[in-house]
N, CA, C and O atoms as a Maestro MAE file, in Angstrom:
{
 s_m_m2io_version
 :::
 2.0.0
}

f_m_ct {
 s_m_title
 :::
 protein
 m_atom[352] {
  # First column is atom index #
  i_m_mmod_type
  r_m_x_coord
  r_m_y_coord
  r_m_z_coord
  i_m_residue_number
  s_m_chain_name
  s_m_pdb_residue_name
  s_m_pdb_atom_name
  i_m_atomic_number
  :::
  1 25 78.009 89.653 145.481 1 A "MET " " N  " 7
  2 3 78.056 89.141 144.137 1 A "MET " " CA " 6
  3 2 78.526 90.213 143.164 1 A "MET " " C  " 6
  4 15 79.304 89.929 142.254 1 A "MET " " O  " 8
  5 25 78.050 91.461 143.356 2 A "LYS " " N  " 7
  6 3 78.452 92.530 142.444 2 A "LYS " " CA " 6
  7 2 79.945 92.811 142.543 2 A "LYS " " C  " 6
  8 15 80.571 93.197 141.556 2 A "LYS " " O  " 8
  9 25 80.514 92.619 143.723 3 A "GLY " " N  " 7
  10 3 81.931 92.887 143.918 3 A "GLY " " CA " 6
  11 2 82.822 91.882 143.203 3 A "GLY " " C  " 6
  12 15 83.999 92.161 142.970 3 A "GLY " " O  " 8
  13 25 82.294 90.741 142.857 4 A "ILE " " N  " 7
  14 3 83.098 89.711 142.190 4 A "ILE " " CA " 6
  15 2 82.972 89.787 140.666 4 A "ILE " " C  " 6
  16 15 83.856 89.305 139.958 4 A "ILE " " O  " 8
  17 25 81.910 90.372 140.154 5 A "VAL " " N  " 7
  18 3 81.673 90.443 138.710 5 A "VAL " " CA " 6
  19 2 82.754 91.284 138.029 5 A "VAL " " C  " 6
  20 15 83.278 90.877 136.992 5 A "VAL " " O  " 8
  21 25 83.092 92.426 138.580 6 A "PHE " " N  " 7
  22 3 84.086 93.297 137.954 6 A "PHE " " CA " 6
  23 2 85.461 92.639 137.865 6 A "PHE " " C  " 6
  24 15 86.055 92.647 136.787 6 A "PHE " " O  " 8
  25 25 85.998 92.066 138.956 7 A "PRO " " N  " 7
  26 3 87.311 91.409 138.850 7 A "PRO " " CA " 6
  27 2 87.317 90.218 137.876 7 A "PRO " " C  " 6
  28 15 88.306 89.993 137.178 7 A "PRO " " O  " 8
  29 25 86.227 89.467 137.832 8 A "VAL " " N  " 7
  30 3 86.144 88.335 136.904 8 A "VAL " " CA " 6
  31 2 86.116 88.838 135.471 8 A "VAL " " C  " 6
  32 15 86.755 88.254 134.596 8 A "VAL " " O  " 8
  33 25 85.387 89.908 135.223 9 A "THR " " N  " 7
  34 3 85.329 90.496 133.883 9 A "THR " " CA " 6
  35 2 86.701 90.992 133.454 9 A "THR " " C  " 6
  36 15 87.115 90.750 132.320 9 A "THR " " O  " 8
  37 25 87.400 91.668 134.324 10 A "VAL " " N  " 7
  38 3 88.742 92.167 134.015 10 A "VAL " " CA " 6
  39 2 89.675 90.998 133.725 10 A "VAL " " C  " 6
  40 15 90.457 91.051 132.776 10 A "VAL " " O  " 8
  41 25 89.601 89.961 134.520 11 A "MET " " N  " 7
  42 3 90.450 88.792 134.326 11 A "MET " " CA " 6
  43 2 90.182 88.151 132.967 11 A "MET " " C  " 6
  44 15 91.122 87.767 132.271 11 A "MET " " O  " 8
  45 25 88.919 88.032 132.585 12 A "LEU " " N  " 7
  46 3 88.571 87.463 131.289 12 A "LEU " " CA " 6
  47 2 89.086 88.331 130.145 12 A "LEU " " C  " 6
  48 15 89.564 87.810 129.137 12 A "LEU " " O  " 8
  49 25 88.990 89.635 130.293 13 A "LEU " " N  " 7
  50 3 89.484 90.534 129.249 13 A "LEU " " CA " 6
  51 2 90.999 90.436 129.090 13 A "LEU " " C  " 6
  52 15 91.522 90.650 127.997 13 A "LEU " " O  " 8
  53 25 91.692 90.120 130.154 14 A "ILE " " N  " 7
  54 3 93.151 89.970 130.095 14 A "ILE " " CA " 6
  55 2 93.522 88.622 129.479 14 A "ILE " " C  " 6
  56 15 94.449 88.545 128.674 14 A "ILE " " O  " 8
  57 25 92.810 87.567 129.849 15 A "LEU " " N  " 7
  58 3 93.156 86.215 129.411 15 A "LEU " " CA " 6
  59 2 92.735 85.884 127.986 15 A "LEU " " C  " 6
  60 15 93.435 85.134 127.307 15 A "LEU " " O  " 8
  61 25 91.637 86.408 127.522 16 A "VAL " " N  " 7
  62 3 91.131 86.062 126.197 16 A "VAL " " CA " 6
  63 2 92.123 86.441 125.089 16 A "VAL " " C  " 6
  64 15 92.419 85.591 124.248 16 A "VAL " " O  " 8
  65 25 92.649 87.663 125.043 17 A "PRO " " N  " 7
  66 3 93.604 87.960 123.967 17 A "PRO " " CA " 6
  67 2 94.885 87.136 124.052 17 A "PRO " " C  " 6
  68 15 95.488 86.839 123.021 17 A "PRO " " O  " 8
  69 25 95.310 86.763 125.248 18 A "SER " " N  " 7
  70 3 96.539 86.000 125.378 18 A "SER " " CA " 6
  71 2 96.365 84.552 124.944 18 A "SER " " C  " 6
  72 15 97.356 83.835 124.804 18 A "SER " " O  " 8
  73 25 95.144 84.107 124.730 19 A "SER " " N  " 7
  74 3 94.923 82.739 124.290 19 A "SER " " CA " 6
  75 2 94.911 82.626 122.767 19 A "SER " " C  " 6
  76 15 94.739 81.531 122.231 19 A "SER " " O  " 8
  77 25 95.089 83.734 122.076 20 A "GLN " " N  " 7
  78 3 95.138 83.721 120.619 20 A "GLN " " CA " 6
  79 2 96.448 83.108 120.149 20 A "GLN " " C  " 6
  80 15 97.482 83.334 120.777 20 A "GLN " " O  " 8
  81 25 96.437 82.335 119.054 21 A "PRO " " N  " 7
  82 3 97.684 81.728 118.572 21 A "PRO " " CA " 6
  83 2 98.646 82.786 118.040 21 A "PRO " " C  " 6
  84 15 98.233 83.846 117.569 21 A "PRO " " O  " 8
  85 25 99.941 82.472 118.127 22 A "VAL " " N  " 7
  86 3 100.985 83.368 117.636 22 A "VAL " " CA " 6
  87 2 101.381 82.911 116.238 22 A "VAL " " C  " 6
  88 15 101.571 81.718 116.004 22 A "VAL " " O  " 8
  89 25 101.507 83.854 115.308 23 A "TYR " " N  " 7
  90 3 101.885 83.548 113.938 23 A "TYR " " CA " 6
  91 2 103.215 84.189 113.604 23 A "TYR " " C  " 6
  92 15 103.544 85.268 114.097 23 A "TYR " " O  " 8
  93 25 103.980 83.503 112.753 24 A "VAL " " N  " 7
  94 3 105.256 84.009 112.271 24 A "VAL " " CA " 6
  95 2 105.051 84.405 110.813 24 A "VAL " " C  " 6
  96 15 104.614 83.592 109.998 24 A "VAL " " O  " 8
  97 25 105.365 85.648 110.491 25 A "GLN " " N  " 7
  98 3 105.194 86.169 109.134 25 A "GLN " " CA " 6
  99 2 106.523 86.076 108.393 25 A "GLN " " C  " 6
  100 15 107.549 86.548 108.885 25 A "GLN " " O  " 8
  101 25 106.503 85.470 107.211 26 A "GLU " " N  " 7
  102 3 107.683 85.394 106.353 26 A "GLU " " CA " 6
  103 2 107.229 85.735 104.946 26 A "GLU " " C  " 6
  104 15 106.646 84.904 104.250 26 A "GLU " " O  " 8
  105 25 107.502 86.975 104.531 27 A "GLY " " N  " 7
  106 3 107.050 87.425 103.217 27 A "GLY " " CA " 6
  107 2 105.543 87.370 103.137 27 A "GLY " " C  " 6
  108 15 104.841 87.951 103.965 27 A "GLY " " O  " 8
  109 25 105.051 86.666 102.133 28 A "GLU " " N  " 7
  110 3 103.607 86.553 101.931 28 A "GLU " " CA " 6
  111 2 102.984 85.422 102.754 28 A "GLU " " C  " 6
  112 15 101.764 85.253 102.756 28 A "GLU " " O  " 8
  113 25 103.808 84.665 103.438 29 A "PHE " " N  " 7
  114 3 103.340 83.520 104.217 29 A "PHE " " CA " 6
  115 2 103.192 83.873 105.694 29 A "PHE " " C  " 6
  116 15 103.886 84.742 106.221 29 A "PHE " " O  " 8
  117 25 102.272 83.173 106.339 30 A "SER " " N  " 7
  118 3 102.073 83.312 107.771 30 A "SER " " CA " 6
  119 2 101.909 81.902 108.331 30 A "SER " " C  " 6
  120 15 101.063 81.138 107.869 30 A "SER " " O  " 8
  121 25 102.730 81.562 109.337 31 A "PHE " " N  " 7
  122 3 102.732 80.218 109.893 31 A "PHE " " CA " 6
  123 2 102.500 80.267 111.397 31 A "PHE " " C  " 6
  124 15 103.002 81.169 112.069 31 A "PHE " " O  " 8
  125 25 101.744 79.306 111.939 32 A "PRO " " N  " 7
  126 3 101.593 79.225 113.397 32 A "PRO " " CA " 6
  127 2 102.948 78.935 114.042 32 A "PRO " " C  " 6
  128 15 103.755 78.183 113.494 32 A "PRO " " O  " 8
  129 25 103.187 79.526 115.191 33 A "LEU " " N  " 7
  130 3 104.452 79.349 115.887 33 A "LEU " " CA " 6
  131 2 104.751 77.876 116.147 33 A "LEU " " C  " 6
  132 15 105.900 77.451 116.032 33 A "LEU " " O  " 8
  133 25 103.745 77.104 116.490 34 A "GLU " " N  " 7
  134 3 103.951 75.679 116.754 34 A "GLU " " CA " 6
  135 2 104.450 74.949 115.509 34 A "GLU " " C  " 6
  136 15 105.277 74.044 115.618 34 A "GLU " " O  " 8
  137 25 103.957 75.331 114.323 35 A "ALA " " N  " 7
  138 3 104.419 74.710 113.076 35 A "ALA " " CA " 6
  139 2 105.876 75.081 112.811 35 A "ALA " " C  " 6
  140 15 106.649 74.250 112.334 35 A "ALA " " O  " 8
  141 25 106.255 76.320 113.115 36 A "VAL " " N  " 7
  142 3 107.636 76.759 112.928 36 A "VAL " " CA " 6
  143 2 108.564 75.995 113.883 36 A "VAL " " C  " 6
  144 15 109.680 75.633 113.510 36 A "VAL " " O  " 8
  145 25 108.106 75.758 115.097 37 A "LYS " " N  " 7
  146 3 108.908 74.975 116.046 37 A "LYS " " CA " 6
  147 2 109.110 73.555 115.524 37 A "LYS " " C  " 6
  148 15 110.203 73.001 115.645 37 A "LYS " " O  " 8
  149 25 108.075 72.967 114.950 38 A "LYS " " N  " 7
  150 3 108.189 71.619 114.373 38 A "LYS " " CA " 6
  151 2 109.162 71.637 113.197 38 A "LYS " " C  " 6
  152 15 109.962 70.714 113.043 38 A "LYS " " O  " 8
  153 25 109.102 72.670 112.373 39 A "LEU " " N  " 7
  154 3 110.041 72.800 111.255 39 A "LEU " " CA " 6
  155 2 111.471 72.857 111.761 39 A "LEU " " C  " 6
  156 15 112.362 72.230 111.188 39 A "LEU " " O  " 8
  157 25 111.689 73.597 112.817 40 A "LYS " " N  " 7
  158 3 113.033 73.709 113.390 40 A "LYS " " CA " 6
  159 2 113.540 72.341 113.827 40 A "LYS " " C  " 6
  160 15 114.704 72.008 113.606 40 A "LYS " " O  " 8
  161 25 112.676 71.552 114.441 41 A "GLU " " N  " 7
  162 3 113.058 70.197 114.842 41 A "GLU " " CA " 6
  163 2 113.444 69.359 113.629 41 A "GLU " " C  " 6
  164 15 114.426 68.617 113.667 41 A "GLU " " O  " 8
  165 25 112.673 69.479 112.561 42 A "LEU " " N  " 7
  166 3 112.936 68.689 111.362 42 A "LEU " " CA " 6
  167 2 114.222 69.126 110.661 42 A "LEU " " C  " 6
  168 15 114.887 68.322 110.009 42 A "LEU " " O  " 8
  169 25 114.561 70.401 110.802 43 A "LEU " " N  " 7
  170 3 115.761 70.923 110.150 43 A "LEU " " CA " 6
  171 2 117.023 70.719 110.984 43 A "LEU " " C  " 6
  172 15 118.132 70.928 110.492 43 A "LEU " " O  " 8
  173 25 116.861 70.316 112.232 44 A "ALA " " N  " 7
  174 3 118.015 70.143 113.111 44 A "ALA " " CA " 6
  175 2 118.898 69.015 112.571 44 A "ALA " " C  " 6
  176 15 118.473 67.867 112.449 44 A "ALA " " O  " 8
  177 25 120.143 69.385 112.252 45 A "VAL " " N  " 7
  178 3 121.093 68.413 111.695 45 A "VAL " " CA " 6
  179 2 122.485 68.719 112.200 45 A "VAL " " C  " 6
  180 15 122.698 69.723 112.880 45 A "VAL " " O  " 8
  181 25 123.408 67.883 111.880 46 A "ASN " " N  " 7
  182 3 124.818 68.094 112.199 46 A "ASN " " CA " 6
  183 2 125.312 69.322 111.439 46 A "ASN " " C  " 6
  184 15 125.153 69.391 110.220 46 A "ASN " " O  " 8
  185 25 125.898 70.276 112.120 47 A "THR " " N  " 7
  186 3 126.301 71.538 111.494 47 A "THR " " CA " 6
  187 2 127.748 71.552 111.042 47 A "THR " " C  " 6
  188 15 128.297 72.632 110.822 47 A "THR " " O  " 8
  189 25 128.404 70.384 110.889 48 A "THR " " N  " 7
  190 3 129.798 70.368 110.464 48 A "THR " " CA " 6
  191 2 129.943 70.579 108.962 48 A "THR " " C  " 6
  192 15 131.018 70.963 108.501 48 A "THR " " O  " 8
  193 25 128.895 70.338 108.192 49 A "ALA " " N  " 7
  194 3 128.956 70.558 106.748 49 A "ALA " " CA " 6
  195 2 128.758 72.031 106.435 49 A "ALA " " C  " 6
  196 15 128.390 72.815 107.310 49 A "ALA " " O  " 8
  197 25 129.003 72.404 105.183 50 A "SER " " N  " 7
  198 3 128.853 73.805 104.782 50 A "SER " " CA " 6
  199 2 127.385 74.221 104.898 50 A "SER " " C  " 6
  200 15 126.497 73.444 104.549 50 A "SER " " O  " 8
  201 25 127.122 75.429 105.382 51 A "PRO " " N  " 7
  202 3 125.731 75.877 105.555 51 A "PRO " " CA " 6
  203 2 124.925 75.865 104.261 51 A "PRO " " C  " 6
  204 15 123.737 75.541 104.280 51 A "PRO " " O  " 8
  205 25 125.554 76.214 103.130 52 A "ARG " " N  " 7
  206 3 124.828 76.243 101.852 52 A "ARG " " CA " 6
  207 2 124.404 74.825 101.456 52 A "ARG " " C  " 6
  208 15 123.270 74.602 101.032 52 A "ARG " " O  " 8
  209 25 125.322 73.879 101.598 53 A "MET " " N  " 7
  210 3 125.022 72.493 101.257 53 A "MET " " CA " 6
  211 2 123.956 71.936 102.196 53 A "MET " " C  " 6
  212 15 123.056 71.217 101.759 53 A "MET " " O  " 8
  213 25 124.052 72.262 103.466 54 A "MET " " N  " 7
  214 3 123.078 71.792 104.436 54 A "MET " " CA " 6
  215 2 121.691 72.345 104.124 54 A "MET " " C  " 6
  216 15 120.697 71.634 104.268 54 A "MET " " O  " 8
  217 25 121.614 73.602 103.700 55 A "ALA " " N  " 7
  218 3 120.322 74.211 103.406 55 A "ALA " " CA " 6
  219 2 119.627 73.460 102.278 55 A "ALA " " C  " 6
  220 15 118.433 73.175 102.371 55 A "ALA " " O  " 8
  221 25 120.358 73.136 101.216 56 A "ARG " " N  " 7
  222 3 119.765 72.429 100.074 56 A "ARG " " CA " 6
  223 2 119.368 70.999 100.474 56 A "ARG " " C  " 6
  224 15 118.269 70.548 100.151 56 A "ARG " " O  " 8
  225 25 120.245 70.301 101.164 57 A "THR " " N  " 7
  226 3 119.969 68.923 101.576 57 A "THR " " CA " 6
  227 2 118.797 68.878 102.552 57 A "THR " " C  " 6
  228 15 117.901 68.045 102.412 57 A "THR " " O  " 8
  229 25 118.801 69.768 103.536 58 A "ASN " " N  " 7
  230 3 117.708 69.801 104.518 58 A "ASN " " CA " 6
  231 2 116.381 70.113 103.849 58 A "ASN " " C  " 6
  232 15 115.353 69.534 104.201 58 A "ASN " " O  " 8
  233 25 116.399 71.028 102.884 59 A "PHE " " N  " 7
  234 3 115.177 71.407 102.202 59 A "PHE " " CA " 6
  235 2 114.548 70.201 101.515 59 A "PHE " " C  " 6
  236 15 113.342 69.976 101.616 59 A "PHE " " O  " 8
  237 25 115.371 69.433 100.820 60 A "ILE " " N  " 7
  238 3 114.860 68.269 100.097 60 A "ILE " " CA " 6
  239 2 114.292 67.244 101.073 60 A "ILE " " C  " 6
  240 15 113.197 66.721 100.867 60 A "ILE " " O  " 8
  241 25 115.039 66.961 102.129 61 A "SER " " N  " 7
  242 3 114.569 65.949 103.067 61 A "SER " " CA " 6
  243 2 113.374 66.425 103.893 61 A "SER " " C  " 6
  244 15 112.484 65.632 104.200 61 A "SER " " O  " 8
  245 25 113.347 67.691 104.251 62 A "VAL " " N  " 7
  246 3 112.233 68.174 105.085 62 A "VAL " " CA " 6
  247 2 110.940 68.220 104.273 62 A "VAL " " C  " 6
  248 15 109.872 67.947 104.821 62 A "VAL " " O  " 8
  249 25 111.003 68.552 103.002 63 A "CYS " " N  " 7
  250 3 109.784 68.592 102.178 63 A "CYS " " CA " 6
  251 2 109.244 67.184 101.917 63 A "CYS " " C  " 6
  252 15 108.047 67.016 101.684 63 A "CYS " " O  " 8
  253 25 110.108 66.184 101.955 64 A "ALA " " N  " 7
  254 3 109.674 64.800 101.761 64 A "ALA " " CA " 6
  255 2 109.224 64.151 103.073 64 A "ALA " " C  " 6
  256 15 108.665 63.054 103.071 64 A "ALA " " O  " 8
  257 25 109.467 64.824 104.169 65 A "ASN " " N  " 7
  258 3 109.147 64.259 105.474 65 A "ASN " " CA " 6
  259 2 107.637 64.313 105.727 65 A "ASN " " C  " 6
  260 15 107.036 65.384 105.639 65 A "ASN " " O  " 8
  261 25 107.022 63.172 106.038 66 A "PRO " " N  " 7
  262 3 105.579 63.173 106.292 66 A "PRO " " CA " 6
  263 2 105.182 63.935 107.565 66 A "PRO " " C  " 6
  264 15 104.006 64.249 107.753 66 A "PRO " " O  " 8
  265 25 106.150 64.232 108.437 67 A "GLU " " N  " 7
  266 3 105.855 64.968 109.664 67 A "GLU " " CA " 6
  267 2 105.841 66.480 109.453 67 A "GLU " " C  " 6
  268 15 105.505 67.231 110.369 67 A "GLU " " O  " 8
  269 25 106.205 66.930 108.247 68 A "LEU " " N  " 7
  270 3 106.204 68.369 107.959 68 A "LEU " " CA " 6
  271 2 104.777 68.895 108.042 68 A "LEU " " C  " 6
  272 15 103.885 68.368 107.377 68 A "LEU " " O  " 8
  273 25 104.548 69.937 108.858 69 A "PRO " " N  " 7
  274 3 103.198 70.510 108.931 69 A "PRO " " CA " 6
  275 2 102.722 70.964 107.553 69 A "PRO " " C  " 6
  276 15 103.495 71.527 106.777 69 A "PRO " " O  " 8
  277 25 101.462 70.719 107.256 70 A "GLU " " N  " 7
  278 3 100.925 71.009 105.925 70 A "GLU " " CA " 6
  279 2 100.976 72.493 105.565 70 A "GLU " " C  " 6
  280 15 100.871 72.839 104.388 70 A "GLU " " O  " 8
  281 25 101.132 73.369 106.543 71 A "GLU " " N  " 7
  282 3 101.237 74.803 106.253 71 A "GLU " " CA " 6
  283 2 102.459 75.114 105.375 71 A "GLU " " C  " 6
  284 15 102.496 76.139 104.695 71 A "GLU " " O  " 8
  285 25 103.447 74.227 105.398 72 A "PHE " " N  " 7
  286 3 104.683 74.468 104.655 72 A "PHE " " CA " 6
  287 2 104.676 73.877 103.247 72 A "PHE " " C  " 6
  288 15 105.623 74.103 102.494 72 A "PHE " " O  " 8
  289 25 103.655 73.138 102.872 73 A "GLN " " N  " 7
  290 3 103.610 72.526 101.547 73 A "GLN " " CA " 6
  291 2 103.693 73.554 100.409 73 A "GLN " " C  " 6
  292 15 104.396 73.306 99.430 73 A "GLN " " O  " 8
  293 25 103.002 74.692 100.503 74 A "PRO " " N  " 7
  294 3 103.146 75.693 99.431 74 A "PRO " " CA " 6
  295 2 104.582 76.216 99.305 74 A "PRO " " C  " 6
  296 15 105.030 76.552 98.209 74 A "PRO " " O  " 8
  297 25 105.296 76.282 100.426 75 A "VAL " " N  " 7
  298 3 106.687 76.750 100.393 75 A "VAL " " CA " 6
  299 2 107.551 75.743 99.649 75 A "VAL " " C  " 6
  300 15 108.447 76.131 98.899 75 A "VAL " " O  " 8
  301 25 107.295 74.457 99.846 76 A "CYS " " N  " 7
  302 3 108.089 73.404 99.194 76 A "CYS " " CA " 6
  303 2 107.987 73.484 97.665 76 A "CYS " " C  " 6
  304 15 108.872 72.991 96.965 76 A "CYS " " O  " 8
  305 25 106.940 74.086 97.151 77 A "GLN " " N  " 7
  306 3 106.750 74.185 95.712 77 A "GLN " " CA " 6
  307 2 107.535 75.345 95.094 77 A "GLN " " C  " 6
  308 15 107.614 75.456 93.870 77 A "GLN " " O  " 8
  309 25 108.103 76.190 95.913 78 A "ARG " " N  " 7
  310 3 108.796 77.389 95.418 78 A "ARG " " CA " 6
  311 2 110.286 77.152 95.245 78 A "ARG " " C  " 6
  312 15 110.883 76.333 95.945 78 A "ARG " " O  " 8
  313 25 110.880 77.877 94.307 79 A "GLU " " N  " 7
  314 3 112.321 77.779 94.069 79 A "GLU " " CA " 6
  315 2 113.124 78.347 95.232 79 A "GLU " " C  " 6
  316 15 114.223 77.874 95.521 79 A "GLU " " O  " 8
  317 25 112.579 79.356 95.897 80 A "ASP " " N  " 7
  318 3 113.300 79.995 97.009 80 A "ASP " " CA " 6
  319 2 112.977 79.353 98.364 80 A "ASP " " C  " 6
  320 15 113.203 79.965 99.408 80 A "ASP " " O  " 8
  321 25 112.455 78.134 98.351 81 A "ALA " " N  " 7
  322 3 112.090 77.445 99.600 81 A "ALA " " CA " 6
  323 2 113.264 77.313 100.565 81 A "ALA " " C  " 6
  324 15 113.074 77.555 101.757 81 A "ALA " " O  " 8
  325 25 114.479 76.938 100.116 82 A "PRO " " N  " 7
  326 3 115.581 76.839 101.081 82 A "PRO " " CA " 6
  327 2 115.841 78.153 101.818 82 A "PRO " " C  " 6
  328 15 116.125 78.146 103.016 82 A "PRO " " O  " 8
  329 25 115.748 79.270 101.113 83 A "ALA " " N  " 7
  330 3 115.965 80.573 101.749 83 A "ALA " " CA " 6
  331 2 114.856 80.882 102.751 83 A "ALA " " C  " 6
  332 15 115.116 81.416 103.829 83 A "ALA " " O  " 8
  333 25 113.633 80.548 102.395 84 A "ILE " " N  " 7
  334 3 112.506 80.792 103.304 84 A "ILE " " CA " 6
  335 2 112.665 79.948 104.563 84 A "ILE " " C  " 6
  336 15 112.484 80.452 105.672 84 A "ILE " " O  " 8
  337 25 113.000 78.670 104.404 85 A "PHE " " N  " 7
  338 3 113.187 77.800 105.560 85 A "PHE " " CA " 6
  339 2 114.343 78.281 106.421 85 A "PHE " " C  " 6
  340 15 114.268 78.215 107.647 85 A "PHE " " O  " 8
  341 25 115.403 78.760 105.804 86 A "ASN " " N  " 7
  342 3 116.542 79.280 106.590 86 A "ASN " " CA " 6
  343 2 116.141 80.489 107.412 86 A "ASN " " C  " 6
  344 15 116.564 80.617 108.561 86 A "ASN " " O  " 8
  345 25 115.331 81.381 106.849 87 A "ARG " " N  " 7
  346 3 114.916 82.569 107.600 87 A "ARG " " CA " 6
  347 2 113.982 82.213 108.741 87 A "ARG " " C  " 6
  348 15 113.993 82.862 109.787 87 A "ARG " " O  " 8
  349 25 113.172 81.182 108.541 88 A "LEU " " N  " 7
  350 3 112.269 80.757 109.616 88 A "LEU " " CA " 6
  351 2 113.062 80.131 110.730 88 A "LEU " " C  " 6
  352 15 112.489 79.706 111.733 88 A "LEU " " O  " 8
  :::
 }
 m_bond[351] {
  # First column is bond index #
  i_m_from
  i_m_to
  i_m_order
  :::
  1 1 2 1
  2 2 3 1
  3 3 4 2
  4 3 5 1
  5 5 6 1
  6 6 7 1
  7 7 8 2
  8 7 9 1
  9 9 10 1
  10 10 11 1
  11 11 12 2
  12 11 13 1
  13 13 14 1
  14 14 15 1
  15 15 16 2
  16 15 17 1
  17 17 18 1
  18 18 19 1
  19 19 20 2
  20 19 21 1
  21 21 22 1
  22 22 23 1
  23 23 24 2
  24 23 25 1
  25 25 26 1
  26 26 27 1
  27 27 28 2
  28 27 29 1
  29 29 30 1
  30 30 31 1
  31 31 32 2
  32 31 33 1
  33 33 34 1
  34 34 35 1
  35 35 36 2
  36 35 37 1
  37 37 38 1
  38 38 39 1
  39 39 40 2
  40 39 41 1
  41 41 42 1
  42 42 43 1
  43 43 44 2
  44 43 45 1
  45 45 46 1
  46 46 47 1
  47 47 48 2
  48 47 49 1
  49 49 50 1
  50 50 51 1
  51 51 52 2
  52 51 53 1
  53 53 54 1
  54 54 55 1
  55 55 56 2
  56 55 57 1
  57 57 58 1
  58 58 59 1
  59 59 60 2
  60 59 61 1
  61 61 62 1
  62 62 63 1
  63 63 64 2
  64 63 65 1
  65 65 66 1
  66 66 67 1
  67 67 68 2
  68 67 69 1
  69 69 70 1
  70 70 71 1
  71 71 72 2
  72 71 73 1
  73 73 74 1
  74 74 75 1
  75 75 76 2
  76 75 77 1
  77 77 78 1
  78 78 79 1
  79 79 80 2
  80 79 81 1
  81 81 82 1
  82 82 83 1
  83 83 84 2
  84 83 85 1
  85 85 86 1
  86 86 87 1
  87 87 88 2
  88 87 89 1
  89 89 90 1
  90 90 91 1
  91 91 92 2
  92 91 93 1
  93 93 94 1
  94 94 95 1
  95 95 96 2
  96 95 97 1
  97 97 98 1
  98 98 99 1
  99 99 100 2
  100 99 101 1
  101 101 102 1
  102 102 103 1
  103 103 104 2
  104 103 105 1
  105 105 106 1
  106 106 107 1
  107 107 108 2
  108 107 109 1
  109 109 110 1
  110 110 111 1
  111 111 112 2
  112 111 113 1
  113 113 114 1
  114 114 115 1
  115 115 116 2
  116 115 117 1
  117 117 118 1
  118 118 119 1
  119 119 120 2
  120 119 121 1
  121 121 122 1
  122 122 123 1
  123 123 124 2
  124 123 125 1
  125 125 126 1
  126 126 127 1
  127 127 128 2
  128 127 129 1
  129 129 130 1
  130 130 131 1
  131 131 132 2
  132 131 133 1
  133 133 134 1
  134 134 135 1
  135 135 136 2
  136 135 137 1
  137 137 138 1
  138 138 139 1
  139 139 140 2
  140 139 141 1
  141 141 142 1
  142 142 143 1
  143 143 144 2
  144 143 145 1
  145 145 146 1
  146 146 147 1
  147 147 148 2
  148 147 149 1
  149 149 150 1
  150 150 151 1
  151 151 152 2
  152 151 153 1
  153 153 154 1
  154 154 155 1
  155 155 156 2
  156 155 157 1
  157 157 158 1
  158 158 159 1
  159 159 160 2
  160 159 161 1
  161 161 162 1
  162 162 163 1
  163 163 164 2
  164 163 165 1
  165 165 166 1
  166 166 167 1
  167 167 168 2
  168 167 169 1
  169 169 170 1
  170 170 171 1
  171 171 172 2
  172 171 173 1
  173 173 174 1
  174 174 175 1
  175 175 176 2
  176 175 177 1
  177 177 178 1
  178 178 179 1
  179 179 180 2
  180 179 181 1
  181 181 182 1
  182 182 183 1
  183 183 184 2
  184 183 185 1
  185 185 186 1
  186 186 187 1
  187 187 188 2
  188 187 189 1
  189 189 190 1
  190 190 191 1
  191 191 192 2
  192 191 193 1
  193 193 194 1
  194 194 195 1
  195 195 196 2
  196 195 197 1
  197 197 198 1
  198 198 199 1
  199 199 200 2
  200 199 201 1
  201 201 202 1
  202 202 203 1
  203 203 204 2
  204 203 205 1
  205 205 206 1
  206 206 207 1
  207 207 208 2
  208 207 209 1
  209 209 210 1
  210 210 211 1
  211 211 212 2
  212 211 213 1
  213 213 214 1
  214 214 215 1
  215 215 216 2
  216 215 217 1
  217 217 218 1
  218 218 219 1
  219 219 220 2
  220 219 221 1
  221 221 222 1
  222 222 223 1
  223 223 224 2
  224 223 225 1
  225 225 226 1
  226 226 227 1
  227 227 228 2
  228 227 229 1
  229 229 230 1
  230 230 231 1
  231 231 232 2
  232 231 233 1
  233 233 234 1
  234 234 235 1
  235 235 236 2
  236 235 237 1
  237 237 238 1
  238 238 239 1
  239 239 240 2
  240 239 241 1
  241 241 242 1
  242 242 243 1
  243 243 244 2
  244 243 245 1
  245 245 246 1
  246 246 247 1
  247 247 248 2
  248 247 249 1
  249 249 250 1
  250 250 251 1
  251 251 252 2
  252 251 253 1
  253 253 254 1
  254 254 255 1
  255 255 256 2
  256 255 257 1
  257 257 258 1
  258 258 259 1
  259 259 260 2
  260 259 261 1
  261 261 262 1
  262 262 263 1
  263 263 264 2
  264 263 265 1
  265 265 266 1
  266 266 267 1
  267 267 268 2
  268 267 269 1
  269 269 270 1
  270 270 271 1
  271 271 272 2
  272 271 273 1
  273 273 274 1
  274 274 275 1
  275 275 276 2
  276 275 277 1
  277 277 278 1
  278 278 279 1
  279 279 280 2
  280 279 281 1
  281 281 282 1
  282 282 283 1
  283 283 284 2
  284 283 285 1
  285 285 286 1
  286 286 287 1
  287 287 288 2
  288 287 289 1
  289 289 290 1
  290 290 291 1
  291 291 292 2
  292 291 293 1
  293 293 294 1
  294 294 295 1
  295 295 296 2
  296 295 297 1
  297 297 298 1
  298 298 299 1
  299 299 300 2
  300 299 301 1
  301 301 302 1
  302 302 303 1
  303 303 304 2
  304 303 305 1
  305 305 306 1
  306 306 307 1
  307 307 308 2
  308 307 309 1
  309 309 310 1
  310 310 311 1
  311 311 312 2
  312 311 313 1
  313 313 314 1
  314 314 315 1
  315 315 316 2
  316 315 317 1
  317 317 318 1
  318 318 319 1
  319 319 320 2
  320 319 321 1
  321 321 322 1
  322 322 323 1
  323 323 324 2
  324 323 325 1
  325 325 326 1
  326 326 327 1
  327 327 328 2
  328 327 329 1
  329 329 330 1
  330 330 331 1
  331 331 332 2
  332 331 333 1
  333 333 334 1
  334 334 335 1
  335 335 336 2
  336 335 337 1
  337 337 338 1
  338 338 339 1
  339 339 340 2
  340 339 341 1
  341 341 342 1
  342 342 343 1
  343 343 344 2
  344 343 345 1
  345 345 346 1
  346 346 347 1
  347 347 348 2
  348 347 349 1
  349 349 350 1
  350 350 351 1
  351 351 352 2
  :::
 }
}
């Protein structure tokens, strides 16, 4: 029994930190990686239009989208929201 306690303890010490969520830092904001992935899905559009025009149009539609994770609502209130979303 004693021979199994040490390997189990080591395994737990390795696994516990890896189960922590990953966050993406953008300026003063910090977002869970899963929320950023959802944002990317919502921003996915046809790229044939000009990038500047797409950024403004996507910003308006993504902030109105009910599927937008609530972590991004404070960003939608800012004037520089399109730039923040582009960097994410």
